[in-house]
C-alpha positions in Angstrom: 65.8 -6.8 -152.4 62.6 -6.8 -150.9 61.8 -10.1 -148.8 58.4 -11.4 -148.2 57.5 -13.7 -145.2 55.0 -15.8 -144.7 53.9 -16.4 -140.8 53.0 -19.8 -139.4 50.6 -19.5 -136.9 48.9 -22.6 -135.4 45.4 -22.9 -136.5 45.6 -20.5 -139.1 47.1 -21.1 -142.9 48.9 -18.1 -144.4 49.2 -17.2 -148.4 51.3 -13.9 -149.8 50.0 -12.2 -152.9 53.1 -11.2 -154.9 52.8 -8.1 -157.6 55.5 -8.5 -160.4 54.8 -4.6 -160.9 56.5 -1.7 -158.9 54.1 0.5 -157.0 55.4 3.4 -159.0 57.2 4.3 -162.4 60.9 4.5 -160.9 64.5 4.5 -162.8 66.3 1.4 -163.0 63.6 -0.5 -161.2 63.2 -3.6 -162.6 59.8 -4.6 -165.7 59.8 -7.8 -166.6 59.5 -11.9 -165.6 60.5 -13.0 -162.8 61.0 -16.0 -160.7 59.8 -16.1 -157.4 61.9 -18.4 -154.5 61.1 -20.0 -151.4 63.9 -19.6 -148.6 64.4 -20.4 -145.8 66.8 -21.1 -143.1 68.4 -25.0 -141.8 70.6 -22.6 -138.9 73.6 -23.3 -140.9 72.4 -21.9 -144.8 70.1 -20.7 -146.5 67.9 -23.2 -148.7 66.8 -21.5 -152.0 64.5 -23.3 -154.2 62.3 -21.5 -157.1 58.8 -21.5 -156.9 57.2 -20.9 -160.0 57.2 -18.0 -162.4 55.0 -14.7 -162.5 54.9 -12.6 -165.8 55.9 -8.6 -166.1 52.8 -6.4 -164.5 51.2 -9.9 -163.2 50.3 -10.9 -159.8 50.6 -14.0 -158.5 49.4 -16.0 -155.0 51.8 -18.4 -153.0 50.0 -20.7 -150.9 51.4 -23.2 -148.0 50.5 -26.2 -150.2 52.6 -24.3 -153.2 56.2 -24.2 -150.9 58.8 -26.9 -151.6 58.1 -30.2 -150.2 61.5 -30.2 -148.1 61.1 -26.4 -146.4 60.4 -28.3 -142.9 57.1 -26.9 -140.8 59.0 -25.3 -138.0 61.1 -23.2 -140.5 59.5 -19.8 -141.5 59.7 -19.3 -145.6 60.8 -16.2 -146.8 59.6 -15.5 -150.4 61.4 -13.0 -152.9 61.6 -12.7 -156.8 64.4 -12.5 -159.1 65.0 -12.3 -162.7 67.3 -15.2 -162.1 66.4 -18.8 -161.7 68.5 -19.6 -157.9 68.8 -22.7 -156.4 71.0 -24.6 -153.8 72.5 -23.5 -150.6 73.3 -20.3 -149.7 76.0 -18.9 -146.9 74.0 -15.8 -147.2 70.5 -14.3 -148.3 71.1 -13.4 -152.1 71.5 -9.3 -152.1 70.1 -8.1 -155.3 68.8 -4.7 -155.5 66.6 -4.7 -158.8 63.3 -3.9 -156.4 64.5 -0.7 -154.8 61.6 1.8 -154.4 60.0 4.8 -152.4 57.3 3.7 -151.7 58.3 -0.1 -151.3 57.4 -2.4 -152.8 55.1 -4.3 -151.1 53.2 -7.6 -151.1 49.8 -9.0 -149.1 50.7 -11.5 -146.5 47.1 -12.9 -145.5 46.3 -15.5 -142.2 43.1 -17.3 -142.7 40.5 -19.4 -140.7 37.9 -21.5 -142.0 35.6 -18.4 -141.3 37.5 -15.5 -142.0 40.9 -13.5 -143.0 43.0 -10.8 -142.3 45.8 -9.2 -144.1 49.2 -7.2 -143.7 50.1 -4.7 -146.7 54.0 -5.3 -145.9 57.7 -6.5 -146.6 61.0 -6.9 -144.9 63.4 -4.3 -145.9 67.0 -4.8 -147.1 68.2 -3.0 -144.3 66.8 -4.8 -142.0 68.5 -7.8 -142.4 72.3 -6.9 -142.1 71.3 -4.0 -138.8 72.4 -4.3 -135.6 69.2 -3.1 -134.2 66.8 -3.2 -130.9 63.7 -3.2 -131.0 61.0 -0.8 -129.3 57.3 -0.9 -130.1 54.0 0.0 -128.4 50.8 -2.3 -128.9 48.0 0.4 -128.7 45.5 -1.8 -130.9 45.1 -4.7 -128.7 41.4 -6.1 -128.7 40.0 -6.2 -125.0 36.9 -7.9 -124.0 35.0 -11.3 -123.1 35.8 -14.4 -125.8 39.1 -12.4 -127.3 42.4 -13.8 -127.2 45.4 -12.2 -128.2 49.4 -13.0 -129.6 52.3 -11.1 -130.6 53.8 -12.9 -134.1 57.4 -11.8 -134.2 59.0 -12.1 -137.6 62.3 -11.6 -137.8 64.9 -12.2 -141.0 68.7 -11.4 -141.2 70.8 -12.1 -143.8 73.0 -15.0 -142.2 71.2 -17.8 -141.6 71.8 -18.6 -137.9 68.5 -19.2 -135.4 69.6 -18.1 -132.1 67.3 -17.2 -129.2 67.2 -13.6 -128.5 65.0 -12.1 -124.9 62.2 -10.0 -125.7 60.8 -8.3 -122.2 57.2 -6.9 -122.0 56.3 -4.0 -119.6 53.3 -1.9 -119.0 54.2 1.3 -120.6 52.5 3.6 -117.9 54.6 2.0 -115.1 57.8 1.0 -116.8 56.9 -2.4 -115.1 57.7 -5.6 -116.5 55.2 -8.2 -116.9 56.7 -11.2 -118.4 59.7 -12.1 -120.6 59.8 -14.2 -123.7 61.8 -15.8 -126.2 62.1 -15.0 -130.1 64.0 -16.4 -132.5 66.7 -14.7 -135.2 65.1 -16.3 -138.7 62.3 -17.7 -137.2 58.6 -16.3 -136.8 57.8 -16.4 -132.9 54.2 -16.5 -131.7 53.7 -15.4 -128.1 50.2 -15.7 -126.3 49.6 -12.6 -124.9 46.3 -13.8 -122.6 48.3 -14.7 -119.2 49.4 -11.4 -119.0 47.9 -8.8 -117.2 46.1 -6.4 -119.3 45.1 -2.6 -118.5 42.3 -1.9 -121.4 43.3 1.9 -120.6 46.8 1.3 -120.6 49.7 0.1 -123.6 51.9 -2.9 -123.9 55.7 -2.2 -124.3 58.3 -4.7 -125.8 61.2 -4.4 -125.9 64.5 -6.3 -127.3 68.3 -4.7 -126.8 69.8 -7.7 -129.2 67.8 -8.2 -132.1 64.9 -5.9 -134.2 61.6 -7.3 -136.6 58.6 -6.7 -137.6 55.8 -7.3 -134.5 52.5 -7.9 -135.7 49.5 -8.1 -133.1 47.0 -11.1 -133.6 43.7 -10.4 -132.0 41.0 -13.8 -132.4 37.7 -14.8 -131.4 37.1 -19.0 -130.3 38.1 -21.0 -133.1 38.9 -17.8 -135.4 36.0 -16.5 -136.1 37.1 -13.4 -136.1 40.7 -11.8 -136.2 42.1 -8.3 -136.2 46.0 -8.2 -137.5 47.9 -5.1 -136.8 51.2 -3.6 -136.6 53.4 -1.1 -134.4 55.4 1.5 -136.8 59.4 1.6 -135.6 59.6 4.9 -133.5 61.6 6.1 -136.7 58.3 6.4 -139.1 57.2 8.7 -136.7 59.5 11.3 -137.1 58.9 13.4 -140.9 61.9 15.7 -141.3 64.8 16.5 -139.9 67.6 14.3 -138.3 65.4 11.0 -138.3 68.0 8.7 -137.0 69.0 11.1 -134.6 65.4 11.4 -133.5 64.8 7.5 -133.5 67.9 6.7 -131.1 67.0 9.4 -128.7 63.8 7.9 -128.6 64.8 4.7 -128.2 67.1 5.9 -125.5 64.5 7.3 -123.1 62.2 4.1 -123.5 65.0 2.2 -122.5 66.0 4.7 -119.7 62.5 4.2 -118.8 62.3 0.4 -118.7 65.4 0.4 -116.7 67.7 -0.8 -119.2 
């Protein structure tokens, strides 16, 4: 199963373009019409409602205006496609595996202001919704300069619907000096302004979270969002092409956590 998130960022709108066509011909991969669903956590259950149908090889843009009217403003909508139409409250996210492909079956996630937009081509993999994992993220693509603001947009989706706070530590990577501590939430999109933090144009910002994983997006923008940039950092395992990738991933994380004194 592949999930797609709609990040809710203050002063910006969001839409997700879903394509009902696998990225390549894959045996046993679903080919047929599907129903697009919206799900959100109320802290105790996953609320699921159907949004619309998308035909075979078709594509559809889902905007925030198309979400079910009872989806709260403080919830993070999660979209998914299914051959069956689902509705109701679920103790866990519906576990479907009909869209497992390599490369991943992705969507275009777009943030929009009145004058411009930025996109993230991605998905939230099923494996991450049940993983007990940590987070290490280096932010090399933050923009600096007069009139430019930066924010971390952190997304977590877990099969369990609980909405719980977790500590995220921010460090100067070069010195391993902690410069801030933030609070992020499971099954939510957490937006953390980065402007008050000391920013070394020649250095990197290091983010760590020992008990929660997710997707960190880095948003840079000018006043009134006239210009924007949206980037993300790959997890350490994506930097390894061959060999025992999980072991290398664990070692890279161990070294960074040790450097930060964790």
